[in-house]
C-alpha positions as CSV (number, residue, x, y, z in Angstrom):
1,X,-107.0,-17.6,-239.0
2,X,-103.3,-17.7,-239.8
3,X,-100.4,-16.0,-237.9
4,X,-100.9,-12.8,-239.9
5,X,-104.5,-12.2,-238.9
6,X,-106.6,-9.9,-241.1
7,X,-103.5,-8.6,-242.8
8,X,-103.3,-11.9,-244.8
9,X,-106.1,-10.5,-247.0
10,X,-104.0,-7.5,-248.1
11,X,-102.6,-7.6,-251.6
12,X,-100.4,-4.5,-251.5
13,X,-98.1,-2.5,-249.3
14,X,-100.6,0.4,-249.4
15,X,-103.3,-1.9,-247.9
16,X,-101.0,-3.1,-245.2
17,X,-99.9,0.5,-244.3
18,X,-103.6,1.5,-244.1
19,X,-104.4,-1.4,-241.9
20,X,-101.5,-0.5,-239.6
21,X,-102.5,3.2,-239.5
22,X,-106.2,2.5,-238.9
23,X,-105.5,0.4,-235.8
24,X,-103.3,2.3,-233.4
25,X,-105.3,0.6,-230.5
26,X,-104.0,-2.9,-231.4
27,X,-100.3,-3.4,-231.3
28,X,-100.8,-7.1,-232.1
29,X,-102.7,-6.4,-235.3
30,X,-100.2,-3.8,-236.3
31,X,-97.3,-6.2,-235.8
32,X,-99.1,-9.0,-237.7
33,X,-99.7,-6.6,-240.5
34,X,-96.2,-5.2,-240.5
35,X,-94.7,-8.7,-240.7
36,X,-97.1,-9.7,-243.5
37,X,-96.3,-6.5,-245.3
38,X,-92.6,-7.2,-245.4
39,X,-93.0,-10.8,-246.6
40,X,-95.5,-9.6,-249.2
41,X,-93.2,-7.0,-250.6
42,X,-90.3,-9.4,-250.6
43,X,-92.3,-11.9,-252.7
44,X,-93.6,-9.2,-255.1
45,X,-90.0,-7.9,-255.6
46,X,-88.8,-11.3,-256.9
47,X,-88.3,-11.1,-260.7
48,X,-87.3,-13.6,-263.3
49,X,-83.5,-13.3,-263.0
50,X,-81.1,-14.0,-260.2
51,X,-78.3,-11.5,-260.6
52,X,-76.9,-9.8,-257.5
53,X,-78.7,-6.6,-258.3
54,X,-82.0,-8.6,-258.4
55,X,-81.2,-9.9,-254.9
56,X,-80.4,-6.4,-253.8
57,X,-83.7,-5.2,-255.3
58,X,-85.6,-7.5,-252.9
59,X,-83.6,-6.0,-249.9
60,X,-84.2,-2.5,-251.2
61,X,-87.9,-3.0,-251.6
62,X,-88.1,-4.5,-248.1
63,X,-86.2,-1.5,-246.6
64,X,-88.5,0.9,-248.3
65,X,-91.5,-1.1,-247.1
66,X,-90.1,-1.1,-243.5
67,X,-89.9,2.7,-243.5
68,X,-93.5,3.0,-244.8
69,X,-94.9,0.5,-242.3
70,X,-93.0,2.0,-239.4
71,X,-94.2,5.4,-240.3
72,X,-97.8,4.2,-240.5
73,X,-97.4,2.8,-237.0
74,X,-96.1,6.2,-235.8
75,X,-92.8,4.4,-235.2
76,X,-94.3,2.4,-232.3
77,X,-91.7,0.1,-230.8
78,X,-93.7,-3.1,-231.2
79,X,-93.8,-2.6,-235.0
80,X,-90.3,-1.3,-235.2
81,X,-88.9,-4.3,-233.4
82,X,-90.8,-6.7,-235.6
83,X,-89.8,-5.1,-238.9
84,X,-86.2,-4.7,-237.7
85,X,-86.1,-8.4,-236.8
86,X,-87.2,-9.5,-240.2
87,X,-84.8,-7.1,-242.0
88,X,-81.9,-8.2,-239.8
89,X,-82.5,-11.8,-240.5
90,X,-82.7,-11.2,-244.3
91,X,-79.7,-8.9,-244.4
92,X,-77.6,-11.3,-242.3
93,X,-78.6,-14.2,-244.6
94,X,-77.5,-12.3,-247.7
95,X,-74.3,-11.2,-246.0
96,X,-73.3,-14.6,-244.8
97,X,-74.1,-16.3,-248.1
98,X,-72.5,-13.9,-250.5
99,X,-69.1,-14.6,-251.9
100,X,-68.1,-11.4,-253.7
101,X,-68.8,-11.4,-257.4
102,X,-69.4,-15.1,-257.6
103,X,-72.2,-16.3,-255.3
104,X,-75.2,-14.8,-253.6
105,X,-78.6,-15.9,-252.5
106,X,-81.3,-15.8,-255.2
107,X,-84.1,-13.3,-254.8
108,X,-86.5,-16.2,-254.1
109,X,-84.3,-17.4,-251.3
110,X,-84.3,-13.9,-249.8
111,X,-88.1,-13.7,-250.0
112,X,-88.4,-17.2,-248.5
113,X,-86.2,-16.1,-245.5
114,X,-88.4,-13.0,-245.1
115,X,-91.6,-15.1,-245.0
116,X,-90.1,-17.7,-242.7
117,X,-88.8,-15.1,-240.2
118,X,-92.1,-13.1,-240.4
119,X,-94.1,-16.3,-239.8
120,X,-91.9,-17.3,-236.9
121,X,-92.2,-13.8,-235.3
122,X,-96.0,-13.7,-235.9
123,X,-96.5,-17.1,-234.3
124,X,-94.8,-15.8,-231.2
125,X,-97.1,-12.7,-231.2
126,X,-100.1,-15.1,-231.4
127,X,-99.0,-16.6,-228.1
128,X,-99.3,-13.2,-226.3
């Protein structure tokens, strides 16, 4: 099984949120699902163009997903910490790599950062 556990079989944010909501007894499963959900949404938000608003669209989709996932977990701190860590990493990457009006990360780069950070965090959760 991979770092994301059973959540890796989910294909939508709705499935991830249901998995989180259905397992309040397992913080580990909820965190794995939350992390997978954010990376899933980031990947699904990537379009065909790479304008700044396309990059921002990935961030916005992730922020909306974070709120939905956190709510499904009843705002439990384990999930909130995990989703916040991924969001912070992605937002910081975009902030540090944007030169106003001329350069910014592509949507794919943002989604890749989300997946890398989620995988790193999930691997740490596996060790617990």
